[in-house]
C-alpha positions as CSV (number, residue, x, y, z in Angstrom):
1,M,9.1,-53.2,24.4
2,Q,11.3,-50.3,23.9
3,N,8.8,-48.7,21.5
4,I,6.0,-49.0,24.1
5,H,8.3,-47.4,26.7
6,H,9.2,-44.6,24.4
7,W,5.5,-43.7,23.6
8,N,4.4,-44.1,27.2
9,A,7.2,-41.7,28.3
10,W,5.9,-39.1,25.8
11,L,2.3,-39.7,27.0
12,I,3.3,-38.9,30.6
13,V,5.2,-35.8,29.5
14,T,2.1,-34.6,27.5
15,I,-0.3,-35.3,30.3
16,A,1.9,-33.5,32.9
17,T,2.3,-30.5,30.6
18,G,-1.4,-30.3,30.0
19,H,-2.0,-30.5,33.7
20,G,0.4,-27.7,34.4
21,M,-1.1,-25.5,31.7
22,A,-4.6,-26.1,33.1
23,A,-3.4,-25.0,36.6
24,I,-1.9,-21.9,35.1
25,F,-5.1,-21.2,33.1
26,H,-7.1,-21.5,36.3
27,Q,-4.7,-19.2,38.3
28,V,-4.1,-16.5,35.7
29,I,-7.1,-16.4,33.4
30,L,-10.1,-17.7,35.4
31,K,-8.8,-16.5,38.8
32,D,-11.1,-18.9,40.5
33,E,-8.6,-19.8,43.4
34,V,-8.6,-23.5,42.5
35,L,-4.9,-23.8,43.5
36,G,-5.6,-22.1,46.9
37,R,-8.4,-24.6,47.6
38,M,-6.1,-27.5,46.8
39,L,-3.5,-26.5,49.3
40,L,-3.7,-27.9,52.8
41,R,-3.5,-25.1,55.3
42,G,-5.1,-26.5,58.4
43,D,-8.7,-25.9,59.1
44,Q,-9.0,-22.5,57.4
45,G,-7.9,-24.0,54.0
46,A,-9.9,-27.2,54.2
47,N,-12.6,-27.7,51.6
48,S,-16.0,-27.4,53.2
49,L,-17.3,-30.4,51.1
50,F,-15.0,-32.8,53.0
51,I,-15.5,-31.4,56.6
52,Q,-17.7,-33.6,58.7
53,K,-20.2,-31.5,60.7
54,P,-21.3,-32.6,64.1
């Protein structure tokens, strides 16, 4: 059980690191404003795909 816990902990660290590196890649290299679209800033920051139109 301890061995499984050990490797799962490293798996989580690896996935979190990769996720952070992908966010930095999008922000710095691609400059596609993905992080800005993910932030909730009221109506002006809402993603148009998820807004229900009347």
